[in-house]
C-alpha positions as CSV (number, residue, x, y, z in Angstrom):
1,M,33.2,-2.1,-2.5
2,A,30.2,-4.5,-2.2
3,R,28.2,-4.7,1.1
4,E,26.1,-7.6,2.3
5,A,22.8,-8.5,0.4
6,F,19.6,-7.1,1.4
7,L,17.4,-10.1,2.5
8,P,13.9,-10.2,4.2
9,R,14.0,-11.2,7.7
10,V,10.5,-12.1,8.4
11,A,9.7,-14.7,5.8
12,I,7.8,-18.0,5.4
13,G,9.4,-20.4,3.1
14,G,11.7,-17.7,1.8
15,V,8.9,-15.4,0.8
16,P,8.6,-12.1,2.9
17,L,5.5,-11.9,5.1
18,H,5.0,-8.4,4.2
19,A,4.8,-9.3,0.4
20,M,2.2,-11.9,1.2
21,L,-0.1,-9.3,2.9
22,V,0.5,-6.4,0.4
23,P,-2.0,-7.7,-2.3
24,F,-4.9,-7.4,0.2
25,P,-4.7,-3.5,0.7
26,I,-4.1,-3.2,-3.1
27,V,-7.2,-4.9,-4.0
28,C,-9.2,-3.3,-1.1
29,F,-8.1,0.2,-2.0
30,T,-8.6,-0.3,-5.9
31,G,-11.9,-1.9,-5.1
32,A,-12.9,1.1,-3.1
33,M,-12.1,3.4,-5.9
34,L,-14.1,1.4,-8.3
35,T,-17.1,1.2,-5.8
36,D,-16.8,5.0,-5.4
37,I,-16.8,5.5,-9.3
38,T,-20.0,3.1,-9.4
39,Y,-21.6,5.1,-6.6
40,S,-21.0,8.3,-8.2
41,N,-23.0,7.1,-11.2
42,S,-25.7,5.3,-9.3
43,P,-28.4,6.0,-6.7
44,Q,-27.5,2.9,-4.7
45,V,-26.2,3.8,-1.3
46,Q,-24.8,0.3,-0.8
47,W,-21.8,1.0,-3.1
48,A,-20.7,3.7,-0.5
49,N,-21.0,1.0,2.2
50,F,-18.9,-1.4,0.2
51,S,-16.2,1.4,-0.2
52,E,-16.2,1.9,3.6
53,W,-15.6,-1.8,4.2
54,L,-13.0,-2.1,1.6
55,L,-11.1,0.9,3.0
56,A,-11.4,-0.5,6.6
57,V,-10.0,-4.0,5.7
58,G,-7.3,-2.4,3.4
59,L,-6.1,-0.2,6.4
60,I,-6.0,-3.1,8.8
61,V,-4.1,-5.4,6.6
62,G,-2.1,-2.6,5.3
63,I,-0.9,-1.7,8.7
64,L,0.1,-5.4,9.3
65,A,2.1,-5.3,6.0
66,A,3.7,-2.2,7.0
67,I,4.8,-3.6,10.4
68,F,6.4,-6.6,8.8
69,G,7.9,-4.4,6.1
70,L,9.4,-2.1,8.8
71,I,11.0,-5.0,10.5
72,D,12.6,-6.1,7.3
73,F,13.6,-2.5,6.5
74,L,15.2,-1.9,9.9
75,A,16.8,-5.3,10.0
76,A,18.6,-4.6,6.8
77,G,20.9,-2.1,8.2
78,R,23.7,-1.0,5.8
79,A,22.4,-3.4,3.2
80,R,19.1,-1.5,2.9
81,P,18.8,0.0,-0.7
82,R,18.1,3.8,-0.9
83,I,14.9,3.0,-2.9
84,G,13.6,1.5,0.3
85,W,13.2,4.8,1.9
86,F,11.1,6.0,-1.0
87,H,9.0,2.9,-0.8
88,L,8.5,3.2,2.9
89,L,7.6,6.8,3.0
90,G,5.2,6.5,0.0
91,N,3.3,3.7,1.5
92,A,3.1,5.5,4.7
93,I,1.5,8.3,2.8
94,V,-0.9,5.7,1.1
95,L,-2.1,4.6,4.6
96,V,-2.6,8.1,5.9
97,V,-4.6,9.0,2.8
98,A,-6.6,5.9,2.9
99,M,-7.3,6.5,6.7
100,F,-8.6,10.1,5.9
101,N,-10.6,8.6,3.1
102,N,-12.3,6.2,5.4
103,L,-13.1,9.1,7.7
104,V,-14.6,11.0,4.7
105,H,-16.6,8.0,3.7
106,S,-18.0,7.7,7.2
107,R,-20.0,10.9,6.6
108,D,-23.6,10.2,5.5
109,G,-24.7,9.5,1.9
110,W,-23.6,11.3,-1.3
111,T,-21.3,13.9,0.4
112,G,-19.3,11.0,2.1
113,V,-18.0,9.9,-1.5
114,V,-18.6,12.7,-4.1
115,P,-16.3,14.4,-4.7
116,T,-13.8,14.2,-1.7
117,G,-13.9,10.4,-1.2
118,L,-13.6,9.6,-4.9
119,T,-10.7,11.9,-5.2
120,L,-8.9,10.4,-2.2
121,S,-9.6,7.0,-3.6
122,V,-8.0,7.9,-6.9
123,I,-5.0,9.5,-5.2
124,T,-4.6,6.4,-3.1
125,V,-4.6,4.2,-6.2
126,V,-2.1,6.4,-8.1
127,L,0.3,6.5,-5.0
128,M,0.1,2.7,-4.7
129,A,1.0,2.2,-8.3
130,V,4.2,4.5,-7.7
131,T,5.1,2.7,-4.4
132,G,4.3,-0.7,-6.0
133,F,6.8,0.0,-8.8
134,L,9.4,1.0,-6.3
135,G,8.7,-2.0,-4.3
136,W,9.0,-4.2,-7.5
137,R,12.1,-2.4,-8.3
138,M,13.6,-3.0,-4.8
139,A,12.6,-6.7,-4.8
140,Y,13.7,-7.7,-8.3
141,V,16.7,-5.5,-8.6
142,H,18.1,-5.0,-5.1
143,V,16.9,-8.0,-2.9
144,G,19.4,-10.7,-2.9
145,R,22.1,-8.9,-4.8
146,T,25.1,-7.4,-3.3
147,V,24.7,-3.7,-3.1
148,G,26.8,-2.2,-5.8
149,E,26.3,-5.2,-8.1
150,R,24.8,-4.3,-11.5
151,P,21.5,-5.9,-12.3
């Protein structure tokens, strides 16, 4: 038996607000990983500063995106696809790892990035790839469809 369709509740022009915000933390966290890699191969401390700022901005916008995503998630009720739980929990883990990464980066100099900060940056990007796939799957397979309908 089909249930109601899962549709985003907080949207502008039919586009979910959380989907509009998500690219910013993706770019910031990926940029932080790239600046960490660059810093590990360079004596320029400014690369570590770039990483700190990218992580901070990514966290702020990521939390905003999470708030709007959580509103959509909770408002969906029974229409919420099961994959949404994995997407939600995975992104929460991404934000927690990024927060710890920012704390690690706040240490002074080389030890703030190599090896712990760089490792956390790589973990963050890998987790984002997984949760991004889950979000894509939810958006393009489940959103707007009746639950139980085959894609």
